[in-house]
Every structure is written in C-alpha cells, then in structure tokens.
C-alpha positions in Angstrom: 44.4 -36.8 -75.0 48.1 -37.0 -75.6 47.3 -39.2 -78.6 45.6 -36.3 -80.4 48.2 -33.6 -79.4 49.9 -33.6 -82.9 50.7 -30.7 -85.2 49.1 -32.4 -88.2 45.7 -32.7 -86.4 45.7 -29.0 -85.7 46.7 -28.1 -89.3 44.0 -30.3 -90.8 41.4 -28.8 -88.5 42.7 -25.3 -89.2 42.3 -25.8 -92.9 39.0 -27.6 -93.0 37.0 -25.8 -90.2 37.0 -22.3 -91.8 35.9 -23.8 -95.2 33.0 -25.6 -93.5 32.0 -22.6 -91.4 32.2 -20.3 -94.4 29.9 -22.7 -96.4 27.4 -22.9 -93.6 27.5 -19.1 -93.2 26.8 -18.5 -96.9 24.1 -21.2 -96.9 22.4 -20.0 -93.7 22.1 -16.4 -94.6 21.2 -17.1 -98.3 24.2 -15.3 -99.8 24.5 -17.6 -102.8 22.3 -15.3 -104.9 24.3 -12.3 -103.8 27.5 -14.0 -104.7 26.2 -15.0 -108.1 24.7 -11.5 -108.8 27.9 -9.6 -107.8 30.3 -12.1 -109.0 33.7 -12.9 -107.6 34.9 -9.4 -108.1 33.5 -8.0 -104.9 36.6 -8.1 -102.8 35.2 -6.6 -99.6 32.6 -9.4 -99.3 35.2 -12.1 -99.6 37.5 -10.4 -97.1 34.7 -10.3 -94.5 33.6 -13.8 -95.3 37.2 -15.2 -94.8 37.5 -13.3 -91.5 34.1 -14.6 -90.2 35.1 -18.2 -91.2 38.4 -18.0 -89.2 36.7 -17.0 -85.9 35.9 -20.7 -84.9 39.6 -21.5 -85.4 40.6 -18.8 -83.0 38.1 -20.0 -80.5 39.4 -23.5 -80.7 43.0 -22.3 -80.3 41.9 -20.9 -76.9 40.1 -24.1 -76.0 43.1 -26.3 -76.9 45.6 -24.0 -75.0 43.3 -24.2 -72.0 43.4 -28.0 -72.2 47.2 -28.0 -72.5 47.2 -29.4 -76.0 49.9 -27.1 -77.3 50.7 -28.8 -80.5 47.1 -28.9 -81.7 46.7 -25.2 -80.9 49.9 -24.3 -82.8 48.7 -26.4 -85.8 45.3 -24.6 -85.7 47.1 -21.3 -85.9 49.2 -22.5 -88.8 46.1 -23.8 -90.6 44.3 -20.4 -90.1 47.1 -18.4 -91.7 46.1 -19.0 -95.3 42.6 -17.7 -94.6 44.0 -14.7 -92.8 46.5 -14.0 -95.5 43.7 -14.4 -98.1 41.6 -11.9 -96.2 44.4 -9.4 -96.2 45.0 -9.9 -99.9 41.4 -9.3 -100.7 41.4 -6.1 -98.5 44.3 -4.6 -100.4 
C-alpha cells in the first residue's frame, strides 16, 4: 500500500469522485429535466448538489486515515476543496 500513498493519487481521486457521484445522483433521481426546466440560475440546487457529491470524498478521507495512508487522505482533502468552495460560492 505504500506504493499508492501519494498526494497526486488523492488529488486525482478528490477531483474525479465528486463529479462522478454528482452525475450518478442527477441520473438516478431524474433531475435532468428539472435542471433543464429551471436552468443554471437556480443557485440553491447547485449548492446542495455540490455538497452531496463531496460526501464520498469525506468518507474516503476517513477510510484512508484509518489505513494510515496519510498522503492520499491529504490529497483527497485538497481535491475536495474546489467543490466545497463552489458550494459556498453558490450559497452566497
């Protein structure tokens, strides 16, 4: 496991995983028509969607910290920051 304990692995996972989770969340609950109908101007919906998509990142941070893979966990946290900042920006 030492081989995978790298910052860049965590950053890549932290950037890709929320996008994939957000896509599957929208697809599973059939929100595509709602997004098209309301447009991109509905800031509250995007704020909540970004927060929901970051939850798996936070769960994996806990898993990697428990497995003593500190660098991957730190990279995941760094990769989650753009989504968290985007959520805060949409909330304002």
